[in-house]
C-alpha positions as CSV (number, residue, x, y, z in Angstrom):
1,X,111.1,107.2,93.4
2,X,110.2,104.7,96.1
3,X,109.7,101.2,94.8
4,X,107.4,99.0,96.9
5,X,107.7,95.2,96.1
6,X,105.1,92.8,97.2
7,X,101.6,91.6,97.2
8,X,98.2,93.1,96.7
9,X,95.2,91.4,98.3
10,X,91.4,91.8,98.2
11,X,90.3,92.1,101.8
12,X,86.8,90.6,102.2
13,X,85.6,92.3,105.4
14,X,82.9,90.6,107.4
15,X,79.8,92.7,108.1
16,X,76.4,91.9,109.8
17,X,78.0,89.4,112.0
18,X,79.7,87.6,109.2
19,X,76.6,87.2,107.0
20,X,77.9,89.5,104.3
21,X,81.3,90.5,103.1
22,X,82.5,93.6,101.3
23,X,85.7,93.6,99.2
24,X,88.4,96.3,99.7
25,X,91.8,96.6,98.1
26,X,94.5,95.7,100.5
27,X,97.7,93.8,101.2
28,X,100.5,95.4,103.2
29,X,102.8,96.4,100.3
30,X,99.9,97.9,98.3
31,X,98.7,99.8,101.4
32,X,102.2,101.2,101.9
33,X,102.5,102.3,98.2
34,X,99.1,104.0,98.4
35,X,100.0,105.7,101.7
36,X,103.3,107.0,100.2
37,X,101.6,108.3,97.1
38,X,98.9,110.0,99.1
39,X,101.7,111.8,101.0
40,X,103.0,113.1,97.8
41,X,106.0,110.7,97.3
42,X,106.6,109.3,93.8
43,X,105.9,105.6,94.3
44,X,106.1,102.6,92.0
45,X,104.3,99.4,92.9
46,X,106.4,96.4,91.7
47,X,103.9,93.6,91.9
48,X,102.1,90.9,90.0
49,X,98.5,91.9,89.4
50,X,95.9,89.5,88.3
51,X,94.2,90.1,84.9
52,X,90.9,89.0,86.4
53,X,88.2,91.2,87.8
54,X,89.6,91.4,91.3
55,X,93.1,92.2,89.9
56,X,91.6,94.9,87.8
57,X,90.0,96.4,91.0
58,X,93.4,96.3,92.7
59,X,95.1,98.0,89.7
60,X,92.4,100.7,89.5
61,X,92.8,101.4,93.2
62,X,96.5,101.9,93.0
63,X,96.3,104.0,89.8
64,X,93.5,106.2,91.3
65,X,95.8,107.0,94.2
66,X,98.7,108.0,92.0
67,X,100.8,104.9,92.3
68,X,103.0,104.2,89.3
69,X,102.2,100.8,87.8
70,X,104.6,100.7,84.9
71,X,106.7,98.0,86.6
72,X,103.7,95.9,87.7
73,X,103.4,92.5,85.9
74,X,100.0,91.5,84.4
75,X,99.5,87.9,85.6
76,X,97.0,85.2,84.5
77,X,96.7,83.7,88.0
78,X,93.8,84.9,90.3
79,X,94.2,87.6,92.9
80,X,94.9,86.7,96.6
81,X,92.0,86.9,99.0
82,X,92.0,87.7,102.8
83,X,88.8,87.3,104.9
84,X,88.9,90.0,107.6
85,X,87.0,90.0,110.9
86,X,87.1,93.0,113.2
87,X,86.4,92.7,116.9
88,X,84.7,95.2,119.2
89,X,88.0,97.0,119.9
90,X,88.6,97.5,116.2
91,X,91.4,94.8,116.0
92,X,91.5,92.9,112.8
93,X,92.1,89.2,112.2
94,X,92.8,87.6,108.8
95,X,92.3,84.3,107.0
96,X,94.1,84.0,103.7
97,X,93.4,82.2,100.4
98,X,96.8,82.1,98.7
99,X,97.3,78.9,96.8
100,X,98.1,79.4,93.1
101,X,97.5,83.2,93.2
102,X,99.3,85.8,91.2
103,X,101.4,87.5,93.9
104,X,104.0,84.7,94.4
105,X,104.8,83.6,90.8
106,X,107.8,85.8,90.0
107,X,110.0,84.4,87.2
108,X,113.7,84.5,86.5
109,X,114.9,88.1,86.0
110,X,112.0,89.6,87.9
111,X,111.1,91.8,89.6
112,X,112.3,94.8,87.6
113,X,112.9,98.1,89.4
114,X,112.8,101.6,88.1
115,X,116.3,103.0,87.4
116,X,115.4,106.1,89.5
117,X,114.6,104.0,92.6
118,X,116.0,105.7,95.8
119,X,114.2,103.6,98.3
120,X,113.0,100.0,98.2
121,X,110.4,98.8,100.6
122,X,109.3,95.2,100.8
123,X,108.0,92.7,103.3
124,X,104.9,90.7,104.2
125,X,104.0,87.4,102.5
126,X,105.5,88.0,99.1
127,X,108.9,88.5,100.6
128,X,109.2,84.9,101.6
129,X,106.5,82.8,100.0
130,X,107.7,80.4,97.3
131,X,108.4,80.4,94.4
132,X,108.8,84.2,94.2
133,X,110.2,85.0,97.6
134,X,113.7,84.0,96.6
135,X,113.6,86.3,93.5
136,X,112.5,89.3,95.6
137,X,115.3,88.5,98.1
138,X,117.8,88.3,95.3
139,X,116.7,91.7,93.9
140,X,117.0,93.3,97.4
141,X,120.4,91.7,98.0
142,X,121.7,93.1,94.7
143,X,120.4,96.6,95.6
144,X,122.1,96.3,99.1
145,X,125.4,95.3,97.5
146,X,125.3,98.2,95.1
147,X,125.0,100.5,98.1
148,X,123.0,103.2,96.4
149,X,119.4,102.4,97.5
150,X,117.9,102.6,101.0
151,X,116.1,99.3,101.8
152,X,113.1,99.2,104.1
153,X,111.5,96.0,105.5
154,X,108.4,95.2,107.4
155,X,107.9,91.5,108.2
156,X,104.1,91.9,108.7
157,X,103.9,88.4,110.3
158,X,101.0,86.2,109.3
159,X,101.2,83.1,111.6
160,X,98.7,81.1,109.6
161,X,100.9,81.2,106.6
162,X,104.3,81.0,108.3
163,X,103.7,77.8,110.3
164,X,105.9,77.9,113.4
165,X,108.3,80.6,114.7
166,X,111.5,78.5,114.5
167,X,110.9,77.9,110.7
168,X,109.9,81.5,110.1
169,X,112.9,83.2,111.7
170,X,115.5,82.5,108.9
171,X,113.0,83.8,106.3
172,X,112.5,87.0,108.3
173,X,116.1,87.5,109.4
174,X,117.6,87.3,105.9
175,X,115.7,90.5,105.1
176,X,116.7,92.1,108.4
177,X,120.3,91.6,107.4
178,X,119.7,93.3,104.0
179,X,117.7,96.3,105.3
180,X,118.7,99.7,106.5
181,X,115.3,100.4,108.1
182,X,113.1,97.7,109.7
183,X,109.7,98.3,111.2
184,X,107.9,95.5,113.1
185,X,105.0,95.4,115.5
186,X,105.2,94.1,119.1
187,X,102.8,91.4,118.0
188,X,105.1,90.3,115.2
189,X,108.1,90.0,117.5
190,X,106.1,88.3,120.2
191,X,105.1,85.6,117.8
192,X,108.6,85.2,116.3
193,X,110.5,85.3,119.7
194,X,108.0,84.3,122.4
195,X,110.6,84.2,125.1
196,X,112.0,87.7,124.5
197,X,110.9,91.2,124.9
198,X,110.3,93.2,121.7
199,X,112.9,95.8,122.7
200,X,115.4,93.0,123.2
201,X,114.7,91.6,119.8
202,X,115.0,95.1,118.2
203,X,118.4,95.5,119.8
204,X,119.5,92.1,118.4
205,X,118.3,93.0,115.0
206,X,120.4,96.2,115.0
207,X,123.4,93.9,115.2
208,X,122.4,92.1,112.0
209,X,122.8,95.2,109.8
210,X,120.0,97.8,110.0
211,X,120.7,101.4,110.9
212,X,117.1,102.0,112.3
213,X,114.7,99.5,113.9
214,X,111.3,100.7,114.9
215,X,108.8,98.6,117.0
216,X,105.1,99.7,117.1
217,X,103.0,99.1,120.2
218,X,99.5,99.9,118.9
219,X,97.9,102.4,121.1
220,X,101.0,102.6,123.3
221,X,103.1,104.3,120.6
222,X,106.5,103.1,119.3
223,X,110.1,102.6,120.0
224,X,112.9,103.7,117.7
225,X,116.5,102.3,118.0
226,X,119.4,103.5,115.9
227,X,122.9,102.0,115.3
228,X,124.1,105.4,116.4
229,X,122.9,104.7,120.0
230,X,119.5,106.5,120.1
231,X,116.7,104.7,121.9
232,X,113.4,106.6,122.0
233,X,109.8,105.7,123.1
234,X,107.2,108.0,121.6
235,X,103.5,108.0,122.5
236,X,100.6,107.4,120.1
237,X,98.2,110.2,119.4
238,X,94.8,109.9,121.1
239,X,92.1,108.9,118.5
240,X,88.7,107.3,118.5
241,X,89.5,104.0,116.8
242,X,87.2,102.7,114.1
243,X,89.5,99.9,113.2
244,X,93.2,99.1,112.9
245,X,93.1,97.8,109.4
246,X,96.2,99.2,107.6
247,X,97.4,101.2,110.6
248,X,100.9,99.5,110.6
249,X,101.2,100.1,106.8
250,X,100.3,103.7,107.3
251,X,102.9,104.0,110.0
252,X,105.5,102.6,107.5
253,X,104.5,105.1,104.9
254,X,104.8,107.9,107.4
255,X,108.2,106.7,108.5
256,X,109.6,106.5,105.0
257,X,108.0,109.9,104.1
258,X,109.7,111.4,107.1
259,X,113.1,110.0,106.2
260,X,112.7,111.3,102.6
261,X,111.6,114.8,103.6
262,X,114.3,114.9,106.3
263,X,117.0,114.1,103.7
264,X,118.0,110.8,105.5
265,X,116.7,108.3,103.0
266,X,120.1,107.1,101.7
267,X,122.4,104.4,102.9
268,X,125.1,107.0,103.6
269,X,122.9,109.4,105.6
270,X,120.5,107.1,107.5
271,X,123.2,106.4,110.1
272,X,123.5,110.1,110.9
273,X,120.0,110.5,112.3
274,X,120.1,112.8,115.3
275,X,117.8,112.3,118.3
276,X,115.7,115.4,117.4
277,X,115.3,114.1,113.8
278,X,114.3,110.7,115.1
279,X,111.6,112.2,117.3
280,X,110.2,114.1,114.4
281,X,110.1,111.1,112.1
282,X,108.5,108.8,114.7
283,X,105.9,111.4,115.6
284,X,105.1,111.9,112.0
285,X,104.6,108.2,111.5
286,X,102.3,107.9,114.5
287,X,100.1,110.7,113.3
288,X,99.7,109.1,109.9
289,X,98.8,105.8,111.6
290,X,96.4,107.5,114.1
291,X,94.5,109.2,111.3
292,X,94.1,105.9,109.5
293,X,92.6,104.3,112.6
294,X,90.0,107.0,112.7
295,X,88.2,105.6,109.6
296,X,87.3,102.2,108.3
297,X,89.7,100.1,106.3
298,X,93.2,100.8,105.0
299,X,92.5,104.4,104.2
300,X,95.6,106.4,104.9
301,X,95.6,110.3,104.9
302,X,96.7,112.5,102.2
303,X,99.4,115.1,102.6
304,X,96.9,117.8,103.1
305,X,95.1,115.8,105.7
306,X,98.3,115.1,107.5
307,X,99.3,118.8,107.5
308,X,95.9,119.9,108.7
309,X,96.0,117.4,111.6
310,X,99.7,117.4,112.4
311,X,100.0,120.4,114.6
312,X,96.8,119.7,116.5
313,X,97.7,116.1,117.1
314,X,101.2,117.1,118.2
315,X,99.9,119.6,120.7
316,X,97.9,116.9,122.5
317,X,100.9,114.6,123.1
318,X,102.7,114.1,126.3
319,X,106.4,113.8,125.3
320,X,108.7,111.6,127.2
């Protein structure tokens, strides 16, 4: 079981030049959970889901994609909203409506995790936003101390909610120290550490505790660094981009799926990744992200779609 802890958000996507909006289920943790479930990985979404109409929509979306919701809390607060605009290049920008919404109101003793959890993934806004962020951090810290569960983290930076980089860094870095696997975008790291190269930041994060740090560069592929000394750049697959909504979350799902299927998704074995294994895992993740970019919204591929596209996509790549 992979347990994904975090928020679910209704993305109100602008259409017709902003005159109309269409609601889509989203939020980075929910997108990761759906991506993993579509790839065939047993996945629990540990979240607070509003009992209102929009919360019911989010719940139905997760359930329809095979996500286990037995550990999701039914909340009286409203669902979180994000207003999404997409530019001519398919790049998405977000405005959030988060005050008093369900996702951040974790109580003492929560969140509860399935006993069979092998991997915890968390990140994005719920991981730090009060009052619930500390409770998620406590749950992750307990799992790290027990040493049985692999911990994955994606900061998924939202500058409008974090304020300034100096204040944000401690919130992000406390999870980096707890995680075995960290994935971040070049954009995330550029905002957090504007005076440093993303690769330099990734190297610094390795020293804080993770065994694997991956930086995504959009259409320029990704960089994977391991505590064992591997440093690999891998290209993206060439696709006709419709939009980039959910692409980073799809990459995370592909990354974790690759670690699971490669038998490295444990604290004891993640540090033994070979260079060849890392190549395969990064390439798998970039194919999952690329397929997501080919269609509108956070709509990651199924396992069948990945297998059908995988060999063709790999054959087009120019390996470094």
